[in-house]
N, C-alpha and C positions, 0 to 999 in steps of 0.2 A: 504493500500500500504506500502511495506517495506521502511524503512528509507534509504536514500542514504548513501553509504559508503563514509566517508570523507577521502580523500587521499591527503596527503601532498607530493609534488613532489620536489626533491632536484636534481638540475642539474647544471653542471659547465660550460655550453656553448652550442652553437648550434651543432646539430648532429642528427643522426637517432633517438636515444633514446629521445632526447629533443623534436623533432617535433611530434613524435607519442604519447608520454606520455602526453604532454601538450595539445594535440589535442583530448583527450578523450571526448566523448560526455557526456552530463549531465545526461542521463537516467540511474539511478541506482548508479551514482557516482558523488560526488561533489569534484572537484579538487581545492586544496588550493595551491597557489604558481603559478609558481615555485619560490623557494628560492635558493640562490647560494651556501650555504655551511652549515656546521654543526652548527655553532653558530646561524645562521638565523633559521635553523630548530628547534633548542632547544627553541628559543624565541617564535616561533609559538606554539610549543607543550605546553609551559607553560601558554598560554593564550587562546587556542582554543581546543575543543574536536576533536581529530584525531583518526581514526580507523587504518590507515595503512600509512606507509611511503615508497615511492619509491625512491631509490637512484640510480642515474646514475653512474655505475662503470667505464664507459669509459671516465671519466673526463680528460681533458688535464693536470690537476695538479696531477693526480694519487691519489687523496685523498678519493676515494669512500669508501674503506674499513674503513678508519678512521672515516668517517661520519656515517657509520653504527654503529661503536663502540660508537660514541658520543651519538647518538640517543638512543641506548639501555642502555647506562649508566644513562640517566636521565628519561627514560620511558621504563622500562623493560617489561611492559605489552603490549607495542605497537608492532605490527607486522611490520617487515621491509623486503622488497623485493629488491634485487639488480637487475638492468637492464643492460644487456650488449649484444653486438653483437658477442663477442668472444666465440669460441666454446671449448676452452681448459678448464680443470678443475681448474686452478690456482685461478682465481677470485672467482669461486663458493666455493672452499674450504676455501678461506680467508674470504668470507662473512659469511659463516656458522660458522666459528670459532669464530667470534665476535658477533654472535647472530642473524643473518638474518634467516628468516624462509624459504628462497628460493632465487632462481635466475631465471630470465626469459629473453627471447629475446624480443625486442620491438615488440609488437603485434598489427597489424592493425585492427583485428577483435574485435569490441567492446564487443560483447557477450562473446567471449572467455576471454577477459580481466576481465569482471565482474565476470565470473565464477571462474577464478583464485583468484581474490580478496576474494570471499566468502570462497573458500577452505582454503586460508591462514588464514582468521579470525576464521575458525573452527579448526585451529591447525594443518592443514595438511602441509606436506613438499612439496614445489613447486620447481621442477627441470625438465628441459627438459631431455629426455631420454639420450642424449649424455653426459650430465653432470653427471647424475645418474650413468651410467656405469663406467665412468672414476673415479668418486669419490669413488665408492665402491672398485674398483681395487686398488686405491691408499691407502685406509684405510686398506685393507686386507694385502697388501704388507708391510705396515709399522707397523703392530700391534706388540705389545710387548708380546712375548710368555711367559714371566715370570710373567706377570701381573695377579692378581687374577680376574678371570672373574665373575663379579657380576651377570651374567646371571644364574649362578647356584642357585641363591636364588629364581628364578621365578618358579611358578607352571607350569604344562604342558599346561594348558589353557592360562596362561599369556605369555608363550613362543610362543605359536601358534599365539596369537594376535600380539605380537611384530614382529614375522616373516612376518605376513601379512602386517603390517605397513611398514616394510623394503622393501616389494615388491611394495609399493606404493598404497596399498588399503586404501580406506576411511573408516570411522567409519561405515557408512551405508552398504558398501560392505562387511565388516567383519561380521557385524550383520547378514546380509542375508546368507552369506556362512556358518556360524556356527549355524544358526537357533536360535539366541538369540536376545534380544532387544538391540537397540543402547545404551540405558542407561546402560545396563549391560556391554557392551563393554567399555563405558566410565569409569565405575567403575573399571574394570580390568586395564585400562590404568593408572588410578590414582595409583593403587597398584604397577604397573610396575615402574612408575616414582619414587615412594617412595623407592622401593627396590633397584633401580639402583642409587639412589642419584642424580637424574637429575631433571630439572625443566620444561621440555617441551618434546613433542613427537619428535621434531627434534633432541634433544640431545639423546633421547632413541634410535631412529633409527640409528643415527650415531654410537652409541656404539654397536648396533646390527650388523651393517655393519663391524665394526672393528673385530668382532669375527665370521664373516662368515655367518650371517643371510642375507636372501634376494637373490632371484634368478635373479633380475634385468631383467625380461623378458617383462616389460611393461613400458609405459611412465608415469612419474609422472605429 
């Protein structure tokens, strides 16, 4: 049986996100917390093995983005997901900018939640379709036309894989569509990260969006 995903929950008070996150069932997930703020989260991370951190972005104190930053500063290998009921791109853009691997709405379906967690731990970008479309539009509108596009350093195959990632495809889906092994896709992804000078698929996808990759025709 697969080991439970250990999820640290950081919430600032009662609300939709608080109730649904903290009410996650135990099957496939071990919930640690909730803790109230970034300092408490860091303390837990320093003494316990944690796979994933969920941060409530709808906190009354407005410190959700700062907490994501704090967690990533002390544990840069830990995946962080923001949780919000807001539909606009502002919080999602802010969370991604400080190192979150995605943003989700409070999700009552336990199976869907566990699936999202596993995708996040596999390095996938986790965003609802509405956030994805708005973020891509924002990045494209704000791109610097004079910037040197590091995408030019990618091979045709690497560019093809980055484009698929920007469309929201998983490693397995890319491997199937290209007729290659998942390990080969992962090798190409490592080369893409090195050539683009980034440290994660999330950063690579964001750069791809900035320069027009991704059709945004599907939900992430």
